[in-house]
C-alpha positions as semicolon CSV with decimal commas, in nm:
position;residue;x (nm);y (nm);z (nm)
1;M;5,569;7,360;-1,656
2;N;5,211;7,276;-1,751
3;E;4,959;7,539;-1,631
4;G;4,729;7,274;-1,486
5;F;4,988;7,124;-1,254
6;Y;5,185;7,231;-0,949
7;H;5,549;7,140;-0,889
8;P;5,623;7,007;-0,537
9;L;5,899;7,193;-0,352
10;E;5,903;7,084;0,011
11;R;5,710;6,885;0,268
12;V;5,589;7,117;0,544
13;S;5,405;6,861;0,755
14;Q;5,225;6,530;0,718
15;S;4,924;6,721;0,591
16;S;5,076;6,999;0,379
17;L;5,319;7,069;0,099
18;L;5,480;7,377;-0,058
19;V;5,441;7,388;-0,436
20;S;5,524;7,630;-0,715
21;T;5,259;7,735;-0,962
22;A;5,293;7,798;-1,336
23;S;5,328;8,169;-1,254
24;D;5,618;8,090;-1,014
25;K;5,422;8,164;-0,698
26;I;5,487;7,945;-0,395
27;I;5,173;7,826;-0,219
28;R;5,094;7,577;0,055
29;L;4,848;7,297;-0,020
30;Y;4,673;7,090;0,246
31;C;4,562;6,729;0,217
32;P;4,354;6,593;0,062
33;I;4,528;6,695;-0,261
34;Q;4,411;6,587;-0,606
35;A;4,673;6,447;-0,845
36;V;4,707;6,243;-1,163
37;C;4,934;5,944;-1,223
38;I;5,201;6,019;-1,487
39;L;5,413;5,706;-1,446
40;S;5,237;5,376;-1,372
41;I;5,306;5,224;-1,032
42;H;5,134;4,953;-0,826
43;S;4,765;4,961;-0,926
44;F;4,778;5,313;-1,072
45;Y;4,811;5,376;-1,445
46;N;4,889;5,687;-1,650
47;G;4,595;5,924;-1,634
48;D;4,439;5,780;-1,316
49;R;4,322;6,051;-1,079
50;V;4,416;5,999;-0,715
51;T;4,379;6,170;-0,380
52;I;4,691;6,233;-0,171
53;T;4,591;6,196;0,193
54;A;4,931;6,255;0,357
55;I;5,283;6,371;0,275
56;E;5,577;6,159;0,396
57;E;5,952;6,124;0,355
58;D;6,157;5,805;0,341
59;E;6,490;5,743;0,519
60;Q;6,676;5,940;0,248
61;A;6,436;6,237;0,281
62;R;6,269;6,159;-0,054
63;L;5,917;6,290;-0,090
64;L;5,636;6,033;-0,077
65;Y;5,261;6,075;-0,125
66;Q;5,026;5,857;0,075
67;I;4,747;5,731;-0,151
68;D;4,498;5,463;-0,048
69;G;4,697;5,414;0,272
70;L;5,029;5,338;0,096
71;P;5,335;5,559;0,029
72;F;5,438;5,624;-0,332
73;P;5,727;5,828;-0,479
74;Y;5,609;6,177;-0,570
75;N;5,756;6,164;-0,922
76;H;5,487;5,917;-1,032
77;F;5,218;6,186;-0,987
78;E;5,146;6,545;-1,082
79;I;4,947;6,763;-0,848
80;L;4,643;6,910;-1,019
81;N;4,559;7,277;-1,000
82;Q;4,342;7,291;-0,687
83;T;4,133;7,593;-0,792
């Protein structure tokens, strides 16, 4: 895992997410959360920085990030180290 990114583990609420750090610590992040696009989708391209304003799940319990008012699959983004 890249040191500068967090790996999402579980949605806690609409405004928070559990993630693991590069040192294998589990921490809770609260929106807004800074991220970077790693797989182009919609109007976002690789390398674009975005702000996650809410955490959602679809009908199959897949993790979604709300960005600019729209839900996107989490695997298109990497959460940046928030420190």
